[in-house]
Structures are given as structure tokens and as C-alpha cells.
C-alpha positions as CSV (number, residue, x, y, z in Angstrom):
1,M,-160.2,66.9,49.9
2,V,-158.8,67.7,46.5
3,E,-155.4,68.8,48.0
4,L,-155.3,65.5,50.0
5,K,-156.0,63.5,46.9
6,K,-153.2,65.4,44.9
7,H,-150.8,64.7,47.9
8,L,-151.6,61.0,47.8
9,E,-151.1,60.9,44.0
10,D,-147.7,62.7,44.3
11,L,-146.7,60.2,47.0
12,R,-147.7,57.3,44.9
13,R,-145.7,58.5,41.9
14,K,-142.7,58.9,44.0
15,F,-142.8,55.9,46.3
16,A,-145.3,53.2,45.1
17,D,-142.9,51.2,42.9
18,S,-139.6,52.8,44.1
19,T,-136.8,51.4,46.0
20,E,-134.9,54.6,46.0
21,F,-134.0,56.7,49.1
22,F,-134.6,60.3,48.3
23,D,-133.5,62.1,51.6
24,P,-129.7,62.5,51.2
25,R,-129.3,61.6,55.0
26,F,-131.1,58.4,54.6
27,R,-129.6,57.5,51.2
28,R,-126.2,57.9,52.6
29,V,-126.9,55.1,55.2
30,A,-128.9,53.0,52.9
31,D,-126.2,53.0,50.3
32,K,-123.9,51.3,52.8
33,I,-126.3,48.7,54.0
34,F,-128.7,47.8,51.2
35,K,-127.3,45.6,48.4
36,G,-129.5,44.4,45.6
37,G,-132.6,46.0,47.4
38,T,-132.3,44.1,50.6
39,R,-129.8,43.5,53.5
40,A,-128.9,40.3,55.4
41,A,-131.8,38.9,57.5
42,P,-131.1,39.6,61.4
43,Y,-131.9,35.9,62.2
44,S,-129.5,34.4,59.7
45,G,-125.8,33.6,59.6
46,I,-123.4,33.3,62.6
47,S,-124.4,35.3,65.6
48,T,-121.8,38.1,66.4
49,F,-121.7,41.0,68.7
50,A,-124.1,43.7,67.3
51,A,-124.2,41.9,64.0
52,L,-120.6,42.8,63.3
53,P,-118.4,40.9,60.8
54,Y,-116.5,38.0,62.2
55,K,-112.7,38.0,62.0
56,Q,-110.9,34.8,63.0
57,V,-107.7,35.6,65.1
58,N,-104.8,33.5,66.2
59,F,-104.7,34.5,69.8
60,V,-101.2,33.4,70.3
61,S,-99.8,35.5,67.4
62,P,-102.8,37.7,66.4
63,D,-102.9,39.6,63.1
64,F,-105.7,42.3,63.3
65,G,-105.2,43.3,59.7
66,D,-106.6,46.8,59.2
67,L,-109.0,46.7,62.2
68,Q,-109.5,50.0,64.1
69,V,-111.7,48.3,66.8
70,A,-111.8,44.6,68.0
71,V,-114.6,43.3,69.9
72,I,-113.7,40.3,72.1
73,G,-115.7,38.1,74.4
74,M,-114.4,37.2,78.0
75,P,-116.6,34.4,79.3
76,M,-115.1,34.3,82.7
77,D,-116.9,34.8,86.1
78,L,-114.5,33.5,88.8
79,G,-114.5,36.9,90.5
80,V,-118.1,37.2,91.5
81,T,-119.2,37.7,95.1
82,N,-122.8,36.7,94.7
83,R,-124.6,34.8,91.9
84,P,-122.3,33.3,89.2
85,G,-123.3,33.0,85.4
86,S,-121.8,36.1,83.7
87,R,-119.5,33.6,81.9
88,F,-122.5,33.1,79.7
89,G,-122.8,36.8,79.0
90,P,-120.9,36.9,75.7
91,R,-122.9,34.2,74.1
92,A,-126.2,35.7,75.3
93,V,-125.3,39.3,73.9
94,R,-124.2,37.8,70.6
95,A,-127.5,36.0,70.3
96,I,-129.6,39.1,70.3
97,E,-130.7,40.0,66.8
98,R,-131.9,43.3,65.4
99,I,-129.3,45.5,66.9
100,G,-128.3,48.3,64.5
101,P,-127.1,48.8,62.0
102,Y,-128.1,52.5,62.1
103,N,-127.8,54.8,65.1
104,H,-130.3,57.6,64.3
105,V,-129.4,59.8,67.3
106,L,-125.6,59.7,66.6
107,D,-126.2,59.4,62.8
108,C,-123.8,56.6,62.2
109,A,-123.6,52.9,61.3
110,P,-120.7,51.6,63.2
111,A,-120.4,48.2,61.5
112,Y,-119.9,50.3,58.3
113,D,-118.2,53.4,59.5
114,L,-115.6,51.6,61.4
115,R,-113.1,48.9,60.5
116,V,-114.5,46.6,63.2
117,A,-115.1,43.1,63.9
118,D,-116.0,40.4,66.5
119,I,-112.7,38.5,66.9
120,G,-114.3,35.8,69.1
121,D,-113.6,34.8,72.8
122,L,-110.4,35.0,74.7
123,P,-109.2,31.3,75.1
124,F,-108.3,31.2,78.9
125,Q,-105.7,28.7,79.9
126,S,-107.7,27.6,82.9
127,R,-111.4,27.9,83.9
128,Y,-110.5,27.5,87.5
129,R,-107.8,30.0,88.2
130,L,-108.8,33.7,88.4
131,E,-105.3,35.2,88.6
132,Q,-104.2,33.4,85.6
133,C,-107.2,34.3,83.7
134,H,-106.4,37.9,84.4
135,Q,-102.9,37.4,83.1
136,N,-104.4,36.1,79.9
137,I,-106.6,39.1,79.7
138,E,-103.8,41.6,80.1
139,A,-101.5,39.7,77.7
140,M,-104.2,39.8,74.9
141,I,-105.3,43.3,75.4
142,S,-101.7,44.3,75.3
143,K,-101.4,42.7,71.9
144,V,-104.5,44.5,70.7
145,V,-103.5,47.9,72.0
146,G,-99.8,47.4,70.7
147,S,-101.3,46.9,67.3
148,G,-103.1,50.2,67.3
149,V,-106.5,48.7,67.7
150,I,-109.1,49.8,70.3
151,P,-110.4,46.9,72.5
152,V,-114.1,46.7,73.3
153,S,-114.6,43.6,75.7
154,V,-117.7,41.9,76.7
155,G,-117.6,39.9,80.0
156,G,-117.8,38.2,82.2
157,D,-117.6,39.7,85.6
158,H,-116.3,43.2,86.4
159,S,-113.0,41.9,87.5
160,I,-111.8,41.7,83.9
161,T,-111.6,45.6,83.9
162,H,-108.5,45.6,86.1
163,P,-106.2,43.5,83.6
164,I,-107.6,45.4,80.7
165,L,-106.9,48.7,82.2
166,K,-103.3,47.5,83.0
167,A,-102.9,47.0,79.2
168,V,-104.7,50.1,78.0
169,G,-103.1,52.4,80.7
170,A,-99.6,51.0,80.5
171,R,-98.1,53.9,78.7
172,E,-100.1,56.6,80.7
173,P,-102.9,56.5,83.2
174,V,-106.3,56.8,81.6
175,G,-109.5,58.4,82.7
176,L,-112.7,56.5,83.3
177,I,-116.4,56.8,82.9
178,H,-117.7,54.0,85.0
179,I,-121.5,53.3,84.8
180,D,-122.4,51.0,87.7
181,A,-124.5,50.3,90.7
182,H,-121.3,49.8,92.7
183,C,-117.9,51.8,92.9
184,D,-115.9,48.6,92.7
185,T,-113.1,50.1,94.8
186,G,-113.3,47.6,97.7
187,G,-110.3,46.0,99.3
188,P,-109.1,42.5,99.7
189,F,-111.3,39.9,101.2
190,D,-111.5,36.1,101.3
191,Q,-107.8,36.1,100.8
192,T,-107.8,38.0,97.4
193,K,-108.0,41.5,95.9
194,F,-108.9,40.1,92.5
195,H,-112.6,40.1,92.7
196,H,-115.3,42.0,90.8
197,G,-115.7,44.5,93.7
198,G,-112.2,45.9,93.5
199,P,-111.0,46.4,89.9
200,M,-111.0,50.2,89.9
201,R,-109.1,50.5,93.2
202,N,-106.5,47.9,91.8
203,A,-106.1,49.9,88.7
204,V,-105.4,53.1,90.5
205,L,-102.8,51.4,92.8
206,D,-101.2,49.9,89.7
207,G,-100.8,53.4,88.3
208,V,-102.9,52.8,85.2
209,L,-106.0,54.7,86.1
210,D,-106.2,58.4,87.1
211,P,-108.6,58.7,89.9
212,T,-109.0,62.5,89.3
213,R,-110.3,61.8,85.9
214,T,-112.6,59.1,87.0
215,I,-116.4,59.5,87.4
216,Q,-118.7,56.8,88.7
217,I,-122.4,57.1,87.8
218,G,-125.4,55.4,89.2
219,I,-124.0,54.2,92.5
220,R,-126.5,52.7,95.1
221,G,-127.2,49.9,97.3
222,S,-126.0,48.7,100.9
223,A,-122.3,48.5,100.1
224,E,-121.4,52.3,100.3
225,Y,-119.2,51.6,103.4
226,L,-116.8,49.6,101.1
227,W,-116.2,52.5,98.7
228,E,-114.1,55.0,100.7
229,F,-111.3,54.5,98.3
230,S,-113.3,56.3,95.7
231,Y,-113.6,59.5,97.8
232,E,-110.0,59.3,99.3
233,S,-108.5,59.0,95.8
234,G,-110.4,61.8,94.3
235,M,-113.0,60.0,92.1
236,T,-116.3,61.8,91.3
237,V,-119.2,59.8,92.6
238,I,-122.8,60.4,91.4
239,H,-125.2,58.3,93.3
240,A,-128.4,57.0,91.7
241,E,-130.7,59.0,94.0
242,K,-129.2,62.2,92.6
243,I,-129.8,61.4,89.0
244,S,-133.5,62.6,88.9
245,A,-132.6,65.9,90.5
246,M,-129.5,66.5,88.4
247,G,-130.9,65.2,85.1
248,I,-129.0,63.3,82.5
249,S,-127.7,66.4,80.7
250,A,-126.1,67.7,83.8
251,I,-124.4,64.3,84.5
252,V,-123.2,64.2,81.0
253,Q,-121.7,67.7,81.3
254,K,-120.0,66.7,84.6
255,A,-118.6,63.6,83.1
256,R,-117.2,65.5,80.1
257,Q,-115.7,68.0,82.6
258,V,-114.0,65.3,84.8
259,V,-112.4,63.3,81.9
260,G,-111.6,66.2,79.6
261,D,-110.0,65.5,76.3
262,G,-107.5,62.9,77.6
263,P,-107.5,59.2,76.9
264,T,-110.5,57.8,78.5
265,Y,-111.9,54.1,79.2
266,L,-115.6,53.4,79.5
267,S,-116.9,50.6,81.6
268,F,-120.6,49.8,81.7
269,D,-121.9,47.3,84.2
270,I,-125.3,46.0,83.1
271,H,-126.6,46.2,86.8
272,S,-126.3,50.0,86.6
273,L,-129.7,49.5,85.1
274,D,-132.7,48.9,87.4
275,P,-133.6,45.3,87.6
276,A,-136.9,46.1,86.0
277,F,-134.9,46.5,82.9
278,A,-132.0,44.1,83.5
279,P,-132.8,41.4,86.1
280,G,-130.2,38.9,84.6
281,T,-127.2,39.9,86.5
282,G,-125.3,38.7,89.6
283,T,-125.8,41.6,92.0
284,P,-129.1,43.4,91.1
285,E,-129.8,46.7,92.9
286,I,-133.2,48.4,93.1
287,G,-133.3,52.0,92.0
288,G,-131.1,52.1,89.0
289,L,-131.0,53.8,85.5
290,T,-133.8,53.2,83.2
291,S,-132.8,51.9,79.7
292,R,-133.7,55.3,78.2
293,E,-131.6,57.1,80.7
294,A,-128.6,54.9,80.0
295,L,-129.0,55.5,76.2
296,E,-129.2,59.3,76.7
297,L,-126.2,59.2,79.1
298,L,-124.1,57.2,76.6
299,R,-125.1,59.3,73.5
300,G,-124.0,62.4,75.4
301,L,-120.4,61.1,75.4
302,K,-120.1,61.6,71.6
303,G,-116.6,63.0,70.8
304,L,-114.7,62.0,73.9
305,N,-111.3,60.4,73.4
306,L,-112.3,56.8,74.1
307,V,-109.5,54.4,73.9
308,G,-111.4,51.3,75.0
309,A,-114.6,50.0,76.7
310,D,-116.3,47.1,78.3
311,L,-119.7,45.7,79.0
312,V,-119.9,43.4,81.9
313,E,-122.1,41.3,84.3
314,V,-124.9,40.0,81.9
315,S,-126.0,36.7,83.5
316,P,-128.7,35.4,81.3
317,Q,-129.8,32.5,83.3
318,Y,-131.5,34.9,85.8
319,D,-133.7,36.5,83.0
320,S,-136.5,34.6,81.4
321,T,-137.2,37.3,78.9
322,T,-133.7,38.0,77.5
323,N,-134.3,41.7,78.4
324,T,-130.8,41.9,80.1
325,A,-129.0,40.5,77.0
326,H,-131.0,42.8,74.8
327,A,-130.1,45.8,76.9
328,G,-126.4,44.7,76.8
329,A,-126.4,44.3,73.2
330,Q,-127.9,47.8,72.7
331,V,-125.3,49.3,75.1
332,L,-122.6,47.6,73.1
333,F,-124.0,49.1,69.9
334,E,-124.0,52.6,71.5
335,I,-120.4,52.1,72.6
336,L,-119.4,51.2,69.0
337,S,-121.3,54.1,67.8
338,L,-119.3,56.5,70.2
339,L,-116.1,55.0,68.8
340,V,-117.0,56.4,65.4
341,F,-116.4,59.9,66.7
342,S,-113.5,59.2,69.1
343,P,-110.3,61.1,68.3
344,A,-108.5,57.7,69.0
345,V,-109.8,56.4,65.7
346,A,-110.6,59.6,63.9
347,R,-107.3,59.6,62.1
348,H,-108.2,56.4,60.3
349,E,-110.1,56.3,57.0
350,P,-113.6,54.8,57.3
351,Y,-114.8,51.7,55.5
352,S,-114.6,51.6,51.8
353,A,-117.4,50.1,49.8
354,T,-115.3,47.1,49.1
355,S,-113.8,46.6,52.5
356,E,-113.3,42.9,53.3
357,H,-114.7,43.5,56.7
358,Q,-117.9,45.2,55.6
359,A,-120.9,43.6,57.3
360,D,-122.7,42.7,54.1
361,D,-120.0,40.3,53.2
362,R,-120.8,38.1,56.2
């Protein structure tokens, strides 16, 4: 009893009236985030992806300043085969509060450890013409990549990944970590190949995606007969029913082996998650990843040479709880956290305390 009382007295002396962080690890983070004993309220200000700072960009002639990473919304769902609505995905993901700022597993605060900003939504020239939307995406991402900035896109349906890969893989084919319920390597139907069931096939045939450095994780459902291109081209496919037996750590190891240390793109379709965790999507499939498994999988990719990423297929109108948008926002935060450790940005200096893009300046 005496020892407990003394312990309590010691705690009171140290913590009762102090706003100081004593653990060096926690103090390092708090010094970036807390100003004047507080930080911005998560429900205040303009909603941005993962509470990032906002940077206004002229999409005709963009100036990205000193950004290392640009997060851009792509509200377009003209490529869906089932339920529409992922055009509302970027807005729903931005509306989620309390994402970050600290990732305790990866030990980083991406809004502070990267020069990163939400640069708004891509202004499509037409809301009706799918192929023209794809042209707009490729042109804009080409400008991002050409400026030495890593693009992170939020859709929108999964057809956006094809024009993104055309820009990102223009110099050399990239590898791919594709987390999804579907392989998205289907062929043309209904008189077009530009649908959300075929972007990975299109990218391989365009010479911008290396199928031998591509792994597809979480595949399931009734459309397996559509995915023969994945196997014929040499992609590695891990079906959802194998995940429990293999374990996430083995899947992570396999993914790292497949993509190696070359430039790699990460594409996360929200319906890789089981509909119990993410019902708000156009093509839900029973038997998917849990949210905890998805986070473990993503965090295991730390240190890979990621040169771009996307999050797609959040359709908020099919979700009365906002769970899907919340899951999407957290996935986006994990992707940004991974970029802190990507060799593609490691050559850059991290944020200084007075950076104009720092999150506390919002």
C-alpha cells in the first residue's frame, strides 16, 4: 500500500500539471503536431483527405511547388458494371474525421513527415464520356509524375487505374500490388474494354505494367472465369479462401518477393474488404478481408519502392453507417504512411518546422 501511494505521488508530480511529453519517441511526434498545447480540432476547417493540408492547383498548368506526394480525387464512375455511385467516393472519404495524424505501427505522421497535400478533384471535361475521362486522367497524372511528384488517387471506379498506370509506367513498366475481390483482367464487353473489370489487362497490353511483378490479393466471387489473362500473363493470384491458411505474414512475404525492389504501384479496391466491413461499394463480395487483416497487409509493405497508389470503389450511398468511407480513409492514411518509407521519396528532405504545407497551418 505504501509503495502504491508513493507511485501515485510520483505520477502526480510528473504528470498532474504538465503538458510535456517525456518519452522521446512520443515527444518527437508531439513536437510536430501540438502547437500552443493543442492541435486542430478534427471536426473543424475544410475537409481534406486524411486531414492533409490543401494546396490549390491550376490543373491546366499545375505548379506543385515542393510537394513530394499529391493526393487527388477522381470522382468518376462511368466504368461500373453493377451499382454506380463511386463518383461520390472522394467526397465521402474526405468527410471522415479523426484519421491520423500518427501511425503508431509504422511510427510516422505522414502529413508532417512528407511534403504532401490534397490538391482537389480532377476537373473532367465531360461527365458522360468514359474514354475522354481516361484521357484527362492520363494527362494530369503525367504532369504529376513529370514534376517528380508521387500521385495518390482516390476514385471513382477501378477503371481509373489504367490511365494512371499509363502515366506512371510510361518510362518503364511498373510492378503492382493489387488488393481486390476481382482480378480486373477481363476483356472487352458491351462494345468497350474501358470498364472497371479490365484495367490491369489493358495496362499489361499497353506495356506499362509488368505482369510477372504483379500480385493480386483477396480474389473471390463468381467471376473467376473472366480472369484467365492473370494466369496466362504470369501474375500471382492469391484467392481469399487461401488467406486464413497462409496467414498475412506469408502473403506479405510473397508480395515483397514478387515485386522486388523495382518501382511498384499499389491499388486498393475497397471491396477487397468483406461487406461486413465495407458494404458501400458497387460490387460487394462475401468472404473478404477483415479491416484488421487489410491494415496488417498494408503495413507489411513498409520499405517497398512505391511510386504511386490509388483507393477506389467507395460508394457511400450503399452504406448507412459510413463504415466504408471510414475504412477507405484509414487505408489512404496507411498508404501515405508507407510512402514515408518509399525509396522513391527517401531522397527528399522531410518537412521542416516552418513548411508552408505543414498541417498545423490549415
